[in-house]
C-alpha positions in Angstrom: -64.2 -16.5 -11.6 -60.0 -15.9 -11.8 -58.5 -13.7 -14.2 -55.2 -14.8 -16.0 -52.9 -11.6 -17.9 -51.0 -12.8 -20.6 -47.7 -10.9 -20.4 -45.5 -10.5 -23.8 -42.1 -12.5 -23.5 -39.0 -10.6 -23.6 -37.6 -10.7 -27.3 -33.2 -10.6 -27.7 -33.7 -7.1 -28.5 -35.7 -6.4 -25.1 -32.7 -8.1 -23.3 -29.8 -6.3 -24.7 -29.0 -5.2 -21.4 -29.2 -8.5 -19.3 -26.7 -10.4 -18.2 -25.4 -14.2 -17.0 -23.1 -15.1 -15.0 -20.4 -13.2 -13.8 -21.0 -10.6 -15.8 -24.9 -10.5 -14.4 -23.0 -9.8 -10.6 -21.0 -7.1 -11.7 -23.6 -5.4 -13.5 -25.9 -5.8 -10.2 -22.5 -4.8 -8.0 -22.3 -1.2 -10.6 -26.2 -0.7 -9.4 -25.0 -0.1 -5.6 -22.2 1.3 -6.3 -23.6 3.8 -8.0 -26.2 4.2 -5.2 -24.2 4.1 -2.2 -21.8 7.2 -4.8 -24.7 9.1 -5.1 -25.7 9.1 -1.3 -22.5 8.5 0.1 -19.2 11.3 0.9 -15.9 10.1 -0.2 -15.0 10.1 3.7 -17.6 7.9 4.1 -17.8 5.5 1.1 -13.9 5.2 2.4 -15.0 3.8 5.7 -18.0 2.1 3.8 -15.6 0.1 1.8 -13.0 -0.9 4.7 -15.5 -2.2 6.4 -16.7 -4.2 3.6 -12.6 -5.5 3.7 -12.5 -6.1 6.7 -15.8 -8.4 6.8 -14.4 -10.0 3.9 -11.1 -11.1 6.0 -13.5 -12.3 8.6 -15.6 -14.3 7.1 -12.0 -15.8 6.0 -9.9 -15.8 9.0 -6.7 -16.5 8.9 -6.2 -19.3 11.9 -3.1 -19.6 14.3 -0.4 -17.6 11.6 2.0 -15.9 12.9 4.3 -15.6 10.1 4.3 -13.9 6.8 4.2 -16.3 4.6 1.2 -18.3 6.0 -0.4 -14.5 5.4 0.8 -14.6 2.0 -0.3 -18.0 0.9 -3.6 -17.7 2.7 -4.0 -14.3 0.9 -3.2 -15.3 -2.3 -5.6 -18.6 -2.0 -8.5 -16.0 -1.5 -7.8 -13.7 -4.3 -7.3 -15.7 -6.5 -10.9 -18.0 -6.0 -12.5 -13.5 -5.5 -10.3 -13.4 -9.2 -8.5 -10.5 -7.2 -5.3 -10.9 -8.3 -2.2 -11.5 -6.2 -0.3 -10.3 -2.9 3.4 -10.2 -2.1 4.7 -8.5 1.6 8.1 -6.8 2.2 9.1 -6.3 5.6 11.6 -3.6 7.2 12.6 -2.8 10.6 9.9 -0.1 10.7 6.4 -1.9 8.7 5.3 -4.2 5.7 5.3 -2.7 2.5 2.2 -5.0 0.9 1.8 -5.2 -2.8 -1.4 -6.7 -4.9 -1.0 -6.9 -7.9 -3.9 -8.2 -11.1 -7.1 -6.1 -9.2 -9.3 -5.7 -11.3 -10.3 -2.8 -12.4 -13.4 -2.1 -13.9 -17.1 -3.6 -13.3 -19.0 -4.9 -16.4 -21.4 -1.6 -15.6 -19.5 0.6 -14.0 -19.1 3.3 -16.6 -18.8 6.1 -13.9 -15.6 3.4 -12.6 -16.3 3.7 -9.3 -15.1 0.1 -8.9 -11.4 1.2 -9.4 -11.6 4.3 -6.5 -13.6 2.0 -3.9 -11.5 -1.7 -4.6 -7.9 -0.3 -3.4 -10.1 0.6 0.0 -11.5 -3.9 1.0 -8.3 -4.5 0.5 -7.2 -1.9 3.2 -9.5 -3.2 5.5 -9.1 -6.8 4.8 -5.1 -6.4 5.3 -6.2 -4.6 8.4 -8.2 -7.0 10.0 -5.6 -10.2 9.0 -2.8 -8.7 10.6 -5.2 -8.1 13.5 -5.9 -11.5 13.7 -2.4 -11.9 14.0 -2.1 -10.2 16.8 -0.7 -6.2 15.2 -1.4 -4.0 17.7 -3.9 -0.6 17.7 -0.6 1.5 17.4 -0.4 0.1 14.1 -2.5 0.0 11.3 -2.4 -0.6 7.4 -3.1 2.1 4.7 -3.0 2.8 1.2 0.6 4.0 -0.7 -0.6 4.1 -4.1 -2.8 3.0 -6.4 -3.1 2.5 -10.2 -4.7 0.1 -12.3 -4.5 -3.0 -11.3 -1.3 -3.2 -8.9 -1.7 -1.4 -5.3 0.5 -0.7 -2.7 -0.3 -0.7 1.2 1.7 0.3 4.4 1.3 -1.4 7.9 3.4 -0.2 10.0 2.9 3.2 12.7 
């Protein structure tokens, strides 16, 4: 004989911590961030999130582009779809300055503010990977120059 137990259904007061849609996704990512932060050193986290950025760039490749206008257009399309702001570039004789504005400063459920510390490394990895897709040499790299609030400045060069 099969026995079936009735389980009580949660009431509204029981699901106050749950969310739906984008908020639920942010809360879930916040849980992942907290777990990574509890087990990894700062250097490991930076490397991990750079790799996430590179993977993001690989999944949204810039194809047959050799100029900054195309990279700007492509990057802004990707960031717009993610609701991660926008980018502009300034070139000089020694490299490229990257100005990213509007990066979300927090995620729902991220009480420790981990996102604000790791999100710029996702950008660093993505921009570096896109420059490599465009033919950037091994001697050149992309590094964060400044990060404050939703504004991140990076530099691609020697």
